[in-house]
N, C-alpha and C positions, 0 to 999 in steps of 0.2 A: 708417427710412432712415438710412444712414450719413452721417457728418459729416466734412468735412475739418478738419484741426487748426486752421487759421486761423478757420474758421467757428465752431468750438466755443469758441475763445478769445474771439471777439467776443461770442458768446452769454453766456458766463460773466462777462464784464465789464460787461454791461448794467446800468445804474443804474435798475432797475425793481423794483417790489414782487414778492415771491415768488409772490403770488397771480396776478400778471400773466404770469409767466414761462412757464406752461404754454401760454398762447395764443401767446406769441412763438415757441415751438418749433413749434407747428402752422403758424403763419404762415410761418416760414422754409421748412419742408418743402413747403408748398403752392406757394410761389414756385419752389422748385427743381423740383417736378414739372411745373409749367406751362412752365418753361424747357427741359424735356426732360432734366434732369440726373438721374443715378442716385444722387446724393449731394448734400448741402447744401454749397455753396461759400461762400467769403468774399464773393463778389459777392451771392449770395442773402441772406446775413446782413446785408450792408450795407444792402440795400433794406428788410429787416425793421427794422433799427435806425432807419432814417429814419422809418418809419411809427410806431414806438413813441415816438420822441423828439418827433415833431411839430415845432412851431414853437419849441420850447425848445432852444437850442444846447447842445451837450455841455458846454461850459465852464461854462455857467450851472448845469446839473444837477450837475456835479462840485463846484462851489463850495457849492451848497446842501447836497449830501450831506456834505461835510466839515464844514460848519457844524453840521449836526444830529448827525453821528456823534461829532465832537469827538475826545477821546483814544481812543475805542473804534473809530476808523476801520479800523485794520488787522484787528482781530478781526472786525468786521462784514463787511469785504470777504472774509475767509477763509470765513466762514459762508455768505455769499451765493454764493461760487464753488462751495463744496461742494454746496450745494443745487442749483445749476445743473448740476454734473457728474452728480449723481444723477439729475436729470431727463432728461438726455440718454440715460440707459441704459434708459429705459422708454418705451413708446408712450403717447401722450396721446389720449384720446377726447373728442369734443365732445358728450358726453351724461353725464347724472348720474341715478342711480337712488337715490331717497331712500326709506328704509324706516322705519316707525314702531317704537317700542319698547314697545308696549302689552303689558300682562301677559297671559300665555297664557289666563287665565280670561276676559279681556275681549274678545279678538280672535276673529274668525270665520275667519281664515286666518293663516298664519305668513308675514309679509312677508319675513323674512330667509331663508326657504327658497326663496321665489320670486325674490328679488333676483338671484342668480347666473344664473338661467335667462333673466330679462329682459335682463340685461347681455350675455349671450352672443347673444341674438337681435338686439340692437342692433348688435353687432359684425358678425354675419353679414349684416345689412342694409346695412352700411357707412354708418352714419349720419354719421360724421365726414367721409367722402369726399363724401357728398351735401351736407352743409352747406358745406364748404370750396369745392365747385364753384360755389356760389351767391355767394360773397363777392367783393367788388371788391378787397379787401386794401388799400384806401386808408386804412384806420384799423385800429387793433389789434383782434385777435380777443379777445373778453372773455367773461365769464361769461354775459352775456345772449344770446350766440350758441348756447349749449348747448341741446340737446333734453333737457328735464327730465321724468322719470317719477317719480311719487309713489305709494308703496304704503302704504295705510292698512289696518291689520288689522281695524278695525271701522268702523261707519258714522259715528262721531264725526269721523273724518278729521283727526287732529291734525297731520298733515303736509300738509294742504290739497291733496288730490288734485284738487279742483274748480278750482284756480288754476294748474294745470300744463299743459304741452303734452299730456300723457297721464297719467291718474290712475286708481287703483283704490281702492275701499273694499270691505272684506269685509262681505257682507250675508247675511242668513238669513231667508227667507220663512216666517212661522209658519203652522201649521195647528192647529186645535183638534180634539182627538180626543175619545173617549168617556169618558176618565177622570173620576172624580168630582172636582168643584171644591170646595175647602175654604172658598171665599169669604174668603180672607185679604187680598185686595186688593193683594197685592204687585205683581202685573202692572199694575194700574191706576196704582199709585204710581210704578212704574219707567218707564212709557211716557212719554217726553218729547214725543211727538206727540199725546198725549191720544186715541189711537186705540182704546183698550179701555174698554169698559163692562161691568158685570155686570148681566145681565137674567135674572130668574127663576132665580137661583142659578148661572148659566152665563156665562162671558165671551163677548163678541162683539167682533170686530175690524172697524173701519172701514177697509176696504182702500183707500179713496181718500186717506187720510192716513198710513197705515202706511209707514214708510221701511225696513222689513226690518232693523232693527238687531239683532233676535234676543234682546233683553234679556228679553222675556216668557218665552222658552224657557228661559233660564238661571236665572231667579229663581223659577219656579213649583215649589213643593215637592211637588206632586202630578203633575207632568209632564203637565199638561193640554195644554200647547203642545208641538208637535214640529216639526222643520224639514221643510217641504214641499219646499224647495229651498235649497241653500247655494251661494254663488258670489260673484260680483264685480259691483259697480256700476262702470261705465266712463265716465269723463269725458274729454273731448278739447277742446283749444283754449282752456284757461283761461289767465289772465294777471293778475299783480299789477302794481301801480304806477300811474303817472299815467293810463294807458288801461286801467284794470282791466276785466277781462272774465271772468265766470264761465264755466266749462267747460260745453259741451253734454253732456247725459246721453245717451251713445250707447246704453247698455243699463242698465235698472234692475237687472237681475240676469242673469248669464250664466255660462258655464263657462270654464275656463282655455283650452281649445282656441279658443274664439271670441275670448277676450282676445288671444291671440297673433295671430290673423288680423286683428283690429282694429288692433293695433300695426303689423303689416306694411302694412296698408292706409293708415294715416296716414303712415308713412314714404315709401311709394311715391307718395302724392299730393304730398308735399313735393318729392320728386325730379322728378316729371313736370310739376307745375303751378306751383310757386313762382316768383315773379318776384323775382330778386335775393335779398335777405335776408328775404323774406316768410315768416312763421311759419305754423303750422297754424291759429292763431286768426284771422289775417287771411285765410287761404285759405277758412276756413269762412264768414267774413263775405262773401267775394266769390263763392264757388261753392256755399255751403250744405253740408249733410252728406251729401246723396245720393251724391256720388262715393265717400265712404268706405264706405257700405253696398254700393254696386255692386262695389267691390273685395273686400269681405269675402265676398260671396255669388256672385262671378263663378265660372262653371263652371271646374273645373280642367282643364288641358290634359294629356291622357295621353301 
């Protein structure tokens, strides 16, 4: 959305942290859209400024800023204004896709290859528009309003996919073939779930505790283990913080096409059923996960 000069000047002069400024831009543009404006006006930005300054008068903020900046006030103001001007040149989305940096040998899929595809899907679904439509705008838009997706290349999940709105872990279901076992016990030692034992010179997998990490496949020198299925574990509705909530395991293992359908189902559920700022975790607590599955497997309309 375009900005009037006076609106841009107010935005660039805001005494707020750079990390908060992205939300302020979205905030102002949302106010403008709701007012039927085709561009952000000074009036829209004045309302945004009021929300971000809250009960602290501008004079108080300015005095505190000068106290902290000291002799570097001019330089700091210039830097803050340049950051704001650059921010006005690009679109801001209310979603974040986090990808892990696991070594290629450790991961079961490449998160950085999938990341652009997920981001494009979230743009097509208009996640930012869906979220902003639910906001009252009585308080600043912040990081916790963002829809966070986490992509973990392996089952270890270093980027905590089970604590995000939507998360994936790369998994690999093992199958024991007829190759001769050397009884080296590497698979037994590597399995953190204690799911493998050697019986009569052959490995056996306890499928009730195997979490499909795929390490037995990678470590076996005789290739006794092979992937029966490679894919993604899907978590939804996780949350960190005071009201910590582990994500629901939507699929223990599935393919990319189903992952994308699941992502679309979660976003559409938020769009259609969320009350105010209610996130997917709260939606699941209120409605259960059945509506997500129903949307994934709903017959397509030709």
